[in-house]
C-alpha positions in Angstrom: 145.4 4.5 47.5 143.4 6.2 44.7 140.8 3.4 44.8 140.5 4.0 48.6 140.0 7.7 48.1 137.3 7.0 45.4 135.4 4.8 47.8 135.5 7.5 50.6 134.4 10.2 48.2 131.7 7.9 46.8 130.4 7.2 50.3 130.4 10.9 51.2 128.4 11.7 48.0 126.0 8.9 48.7 125.5 10.2 52.3 124.9 13.7 51.1 122.4 12.6 48.4 120.6 10.5 51.0 120.3 13.5 53.4 119.0 15.8 50.7 116.5 13.3 49.4 115.2 12.5 52.9 114.7 16.2 53.8 111.7 16.3 51.5 109.9 13.8 53.7 110.2 15.6 56.9 107.3 17.6 58.3 108.2 21.1 59.5 105.2 21.2 61.7 106.7 18.3 63.7 109.6 20.6 64.6 107.9 22.4 67.4 110.4 24.0 69.9 110.3 23.1 73.6 107.3 24.2 75.7 105.5 23.0 78.8 102.0 21.6 78.2 100.8 22.5 81.7 101.3 25.4 84.1 104.3 25.1 86.4 103.7 23.6 89.8 106.7 25.5 91.2 107.4 29.3 91.2 108.8 30.4 87.8 112.0 32.3 87.6 111.4 36.0 87.5 111.1 37.9 84.2 113.4 40.9 84.1 111.7 44.1 85.4 112.1 47.6 86.8 115.7 48.8 86.7 116.8 45.6 84.9 115.1 47.0 81.8 117.9 49.5 81.0 121.1 49.4 79.1 122.1 48.4 75.6 119.5 45.6 75.3 116.6 48.1 76.1 117.4 50.9 73.7 113.9 50.9 72.2 110.7 51.6 74.1 109.0 48.5 72.7 111.6 46.2 74.3 110.6 47.5 77.7 106.9 47.2 76.8 107.3 43.6 75.7 109.0 42.7 79.0 106.2 44.4 80.9 103.7 42.3 78.9 105.7 39.2 79.6 105.6 39.9 83.3 101.8 40.0 83.2 101.5 36.5 81.7 104.4 34.3 83.0 102.3 31.2 83.2 101.1 31.6 79.7 104.6 32.1 78.3 105.8 29.0 80.2 103.4 27.0 78.1 104.5 28.4 74.7 107.2 27.4 72.3 109.7 29.9 70.9 110.4 29.7 67.2 113.8 31.3 67.3 114.8 27.8 68.5 116.6 29.0 71.5 115.8 25.7 73.1 118.5 24.1 70.9 121.1 26.7 71.3 120.5 28.2 74.7 118.7 25.3 76.5 115.5 27.3 76.9 112.4 25.2 77.8 109.7 27.7 76.8 109.1 31.3 75.7 109.2 32.2 79.3 112.9 31.4 79.4 113.6 34.1 76.8 112.5 36.8 79.3 114.4 35.6 82.3 117.4 37.3 80.8 118.1 39.7 78.0 117.7 37.3 75.1 114.1 38.3 74.6 115.1 42.0 74.1 117.5 41.1 71.4 115.2 38.7 69.5 112.3 39.9 67.4 110.8 36.4 67.2 110.7 36.2 71.0 109.2 39.7 71.3 106.6 39.2 68.6 105.5 35.8 70.1 105.2 37.4 73.6 103.1 40.3 72.3 100.9 37.8 70.4 100.5 35.7 73.6 99.7 38.9 75.6 97.1 40.1 73.1 95.5 36.7 72.8 95.4 36.2 76.6 93.6 39.6 76.9 91.1 38.2 74.3 90.4 35.2 76.6 92.4 32.6 74.6 93.8 29.6 76.6 97.5 28.8 76.5 96.7 25.8 74.2 94.9 28.1 71.8 97.7 30.6 71.9 100.2 27.8 71.2 98.2 26.7 68.2 98.3 30.2 66.9 102.1 30.5 67.5 102.6 27.1 65.7 100.6 28.5 62.7 102.8 31.6 62.6 100.1 34.1 63.6 102.7 36.0 65.7 104.6 37.0 62.5 102.1 39.8 61.8 102.9 41.6 65.1 104.4 45.1 64.6 106.6 45.7 67.6 106.5 49.5 67.1 102.7 49.3 67.7 102.9 47.1 70.8 101.4 48.8 73.8 100.2 47.8 77.2 96.4 48.2 77.2 94.9 49.6 80.3 93.3 47.0 82.5 89.8 46.5 81.5 87.2 47.3 84.1 83.7 45.9 83.9 81.2 48.3 82.5 78.9 49.9 85.0 75.3 50.1 84.3 73.4 53.1 85.5 70.9 52.5 88.1 67.6 54.2 87.3 66.6 56.9 89.7 63.5 56.0 91.7 
């Protein structure tokens, strides 16, 4: 009996040592959460809006602002990963999924990634370029308290000389 227990404990220790030793060979950049590489061909589920942006999940103004940003770029968010790894726990398939319900309002990772995606979209970046920035962690510098919807840009008018 004691010999059998020693074998079991020995196997468990060997398994644990193997897992720890192999962890050093994994590449964290290969661990990209779920996203969609192309725009959706079907209508996307709605992002919460209007009167849905009230209650306990929307106690800070920046939470409402982030959802309004997300609503302006749904196709971009559909093509971005979410590094809170909600794809594993909640079955999300992209950053867009986070804003179909209240999860995005309760998660600073989701909100900062959405603000980053919104800002980069306004700068003319493509979803693939934004995804590369998210994968690099560029979203981590976003300050949610400073997030604001910028007014829609209008083309500058040039004055016509009087004749």
